[in-house]
C-alpha positions in Angstrom: 19.3 30.4 -31.5 22.1 29.4 -29.1 20.0 29.9 -26.1 17.3 27.9 -27.5 19.7 25.0 -28.1 21.0 25.3 -24.4 17.5 25.3 -23.1 16.5 22.3 -25.3 19.6 20.4 -24.2 19.0 21.0 -20.5 15.3 19.9 -20.9 16.4 16.8 -22.6 19.1 16.1 -20.0 16.5 16.6 -17.2 13.9 14.3 -19.0 16.5 11.5 -19.4 17.8 11.9 -15.8 14.0 11.8 -14.7 13.3 8.6 -16.5 16.4 6.8 -15.3 15.9 7.8 -11.8 12.1 7.0 -11.7 12.7 3.7 -10.2 14.5 5.3 -7.2 11.6 7.8 -6.9 9.0 5.2 -6.7 10.7 3.4 -3.8 10.4 5.2 -0.6 10.6 2.2 1.7 11.5 2.6 5.2 13.1 0.4 7.9 10.4 -1.3 10.0 9.4 0.6 13.1 7.3 -0.9 15.9 3.8 0.3 15.5 0.3 -0.4 17.0 -0.6 -2.6 14.1 0.9 -4.4 11.1 -0.8 -4.4 7.8 0.0 -6.6 4.8 -1.6 -4.9 1.8 -3.2 -7.3 -0.7 -1.5 -8.1 -4.0 1.6 -9.7 -5.6 2.7 -13.3 -5.1 2.7 -13.6 -1.3 6.0 -11.6 -0.7 4.2 -8.9 1.2 2.4 -11.4 3.3 5.6 -13.3 4.2 7.4 -10.2 5.1 4.7 -8.9 7.2 4.6 -12.1 9.1 8.3 -12.1 9.6 8.0 -8.6 11.2 5.0 -9.6 13.2 7.0 -12.6 14.7 9.7 -10.1 15.5 7.4 -8.1 17.7 6.7 -5.0 15.5 3.0 -5.0 16.4 2.6 -3.6 19.7 -1.2 -4.6 19.9 -0.4 -8.0 18.5 -2.9 -7.4 15.8 -2.2 -8.4 12.2 -4.3 -7.1 9.3 -4.2 -8.7 5.8 -6.1 -6.9 3.1 -7.4 -7.9 -0.3 -6.5 -11.2 -2.1 -3.2 -12.3 -3.1 -2.8 -13.7 -6.7 -1.1 -17.0 -6.1 0.0 -19.1 -9.0 -1.2 -22.5 -7.8 -2.7 -24.4 -4.9 0.6 -25.1 -3.4 1.2 -21.4 -2.8 -2.2 -21.1 -1.3 -1.3 -23.9 1.2 1.9 -22.0 2.0 -0.2 -18.9 2.8 -2.5 -20.8 5.1 0.4 -22.6 6.8 2.3 -19.3 7.3 -0.5 -17.6 9.0 -1.6 -20.7 11.1 1.9 -21.1 12.5 2.6 -17.5 13.5 -0.7 -15.7 14.2 -3.5 -16.8 16.4 -6.9 -16.2 14.9 -7.8 -14.0 17.7 -5.2 -11.6 16.5 -5.6 -12.0 12.8 -7.9 -9.6 10.8 -8.7 -10.2 7.1 -10.3 -7.5 5.1 -11.7 -9.1 2.0 -11.2 -7.7 -1.5 -14.8 -7.0 -2.0 -14.5 -4.4 0.9 -11.0 -3.1 0.1 -11.1 -2.9 -3.7 -8.1 -0.8 -4.2 -5.2 1.0 -2.4 -7.2 4.0 -1.7 -10.1 2.1 0.1 -7.5 0.1 2.0 -6.0 3.2 3.3 -9.3 4.7 4.2 -10.5 1.5 6.0 -7.4 1.2 8.1 -7.5 4.9 8.8 -11.1 4.7 10.1 -10.4 1.5 11.9 -7.4 3.1 13.8 -9.4 6.2 14.7 -12.4 4.1 16.1 -10.0 1.9 18.2 -7.6 4.8 19.1 -4.6 3.3 17.4 -1.9 5.9 16.5 0.6 4.1 14.3 0.7 1.5 11.5 3.3 -0.4 9.8 2.4 -1.0 6.2 4.1 -3.8 4.2 4.0 -3.7 0.4 6.0 -3.9 -2.8 8.9 -1.4 -3.0 7.4 0.2 -6.2 4.1 0.6 -4.5 5.3 2.6 -1.6 5.4 6.0 -3.3 1.7 5.7 -4.3 0.8 4.6 -0.8 2.6 7.7 0.7 0.9 10.1 -1.7 -2.5 8.7 -1.2 -2.1 8.4 2.6 -1.1 12.1 2.7 -3.5 13.6 0.0 -6.5 11.4 0.2 -6.7 9.5 3.4 -4.9 12.4 5.2 -3.1 10.3 8.0 -1.1 13.1 9.3 -4.0 15.4 9.6 -5.7 12.8 11.6 -2.8 12.3 14.0 -1.8 9.0 12.6 1.7 7.9 11.9 2.6 5.3 9.2 5.8 3.4 8.2 6.2 2.0 4.7 8.4 -1.1 4.7 9.2 -2.9 1.5 8.4 -6.7 1.2 11.9 -7.1 -0.4 14.9 -5.2 -1.5 14.5 -3.9 -5.0 17.8 -4.4 -6.7 16.7 -3.0 -10.0 15.3 0.3 -8.6 17.9 2.4 -10.4 18.0 0.2 -13.5 14.4 -0.6 -13.9 14.5 0.2 -17.6 16.4 -2.9 -18.4 13.7 -5.1 -17.1 10.4 -5.4 -19.0 8.5 -6.5 -15.9 9.9 -3.6 -13.8 9.2 -1.1 -16.5 5.6 -2.1 -16.7 5.1 -2.1 -13.0 6.6 1.4 -12.6 4.6 3.1 -15.3 1.4 1.3 -14.3 2.0 2.6 -10.8 2.2 6.2 -12.2 -1.0 5.7 -14.2 -2.8 4.3 -11.0 -1.5 7.2 -9.0 -2.7 9.8 -11.4 -6.1 7.9 -11.7 -6.5 7.8 -7.8 -5.8 11.3 -7.3 -8.4 12.4 -9.9 -11.0 9.9 -8.9 -11.0 10.6 -5.1 -11.0 14.3 -5.3 -14.0 16.6 -5.8 -16.1 16.6 -8.0 -15.3 13.0 -9.1 -15.4 11.7 -5.5 -19.2 12.0 -5.6 -19.4 9.2 -8.2 -17.2 6.7 -6.2 -18.5 3.7 -4.5 -16.8 4.8 -1.5 -18.7 8.1 -1.2 -22.0 6.2 -1.8 -21.2 3.7 1.1 -20.0 6.5 3.4 -23.3 8.3 3.1 -25.7 5.4 3.1 -24.2 3.9 6.2 -22.5 0.9 4.5 -19.0 2.2 5.2 -19.6 2.3 9.0 -20.8 -1.3 8.7 -17.5 -2.1 6.9 -15.5 -0.6 9.7 -17.5 -2.5 12.3 -16.8 -5.8 10.4 -13.1 -5.3 10.8 -12.4 -7.7 13.7 -10.2 -10.8 14.3 -11.3 -14.1 12.8 -13.9 -16.1 14.8 
């Protein structure tokens, strides 16, 4: 009986520790590293885009290419004007590539598109900018699904801001929801893009009917 109590106590302790340290686990952000290209992943309120542009102006894109994926959810028209102004002032159209949300529907397809774009143009490294809580999912999907390292590609994950509540996320409703939603999405992505479920994805269909290659060929600087 005593052994059972000890085991139960240890399990509870590990569970509690795991829950409280989950925020730190989700954030695997790295210091920026000069790479062939910079990619601002779509989503959030524009922080990713602003941070990516900041790094771009500091010379972190050795090819001078800047890729912006998806569609940011801005709260009003004023924020949209800020986005346009930000890009117009810092990046020439000939160096700016926008991958629409209809093409890159989620994190997995974003990573796959960027991977195939890099392989086609012989780029070897990429600097991804995203939300701190999103970095763990990016790393796992880049390794397990897109297989960047197996394709000889190097990636750096730089957070769009410093996550002050990473070790105390449980005290913020918004942060709790974000962390647990990231875990759900990660599990879903790992199941959906693995065999046999991969056969039923839009990505698999487009890959085998030639549409995916067209998507890759469409990734080019704005006219």
